[in-house]
C-alpha positions, 0 to 999 in steps of 0.5 A, spaced: 802 749 256 795 748 255 790 752 251 786 757 256 779 760 255 777 767 256 770 770 255 770 777 253 778 777 252 781 785 251 782 785 244 782 789 239 779 790 231 787 788 229 787 782 233 780 780 230 783 781 223 789 777 225 786 771 227 781 771 221 787 772 217 791 766 220 785 761 220 780 760 214 775 764 215 780 770 212 779 768 205 771 770 206 771 776 210 773 783 208 780 783 211 783 789 207 776 793 208 779 796 215 772 800 216 768 794 215 772 789 219 771 795 225 764 795 224 763 787 224 768 788 231 765 793 234 758 790 233 759 783 236 757 783 243 760 776 246 768 774 244 771 768 247 778 767 246 783 761 246 790 762 248 796 759 247 800 763 253 799 770 251 798 768 244 791 769 241 790 762 237 782 761 236 776 766 237 769 766 237 765 772 235 757 772 237 751 777 237 746 775 242 740 777 246 743 773 251 736 770 252 734 767 246 739 767 240 746 767 239 748 767 232 756 764 232 758 769 226 765 767 227 769 760 229 777 762 227 782 758 229 789 759 227 791 754 222 797 751 226 792 750 232 787 746 228 784 739 229 786 740 237 779 740 239 779 748 240 773 750 236 769 745 240 772 747 246 770 755 244 763 753 242 762 750 249 765 756 252 760 760 249 754 756 251 757 757 258 757 764 257 750 764 254 746 758 257 740 760 256 741 762 248 740 757 242 747 757 238 746 758 231 751 758 225 752 758 218 757 754 216 762 755 211 762 750 206 769 747 208 766 746 215 759 743 214 761 736 216 764 738 222 759 741 227 755 734 226 761 731 229 761 735 235 753 734 236 750 740 233 744 739 229 742 741 222 736 746 221 733 746 215 729 752 215 734 758 214 734 763 209 738 768 206 738 775 203 743 779 200 740 785 196 733 788 197 733 787 189 732 780 191 725 780 194 720 779 189 
């Protein structure tokens, strides 16, 4: 059965947690903190799901202003479905849903080589602040 892609699918925070857990992103997200996961889920404003029949096998979670910037905060593919082009197609589907906005992301260390292969450009002007105590 071919993989189908649905923008703004009817999913729950538990579906979000489950797909993160089945992907390598589960290692870098607070899956056990249900309140935090619910907030993460609630504040994503664009979701695109990849389905094998009724089974969610991939998910893109985006925070966007719909015009200028889209932050692709999660691109989670069930490990059993990786290396089939699902991640690339999810990014394409996000871009179709948000044609005017740039897609920006922070790559997980294991995925740094993936994004240039699919045509995304590296941007060297990104900065990260984890805590206000870091400001000098």
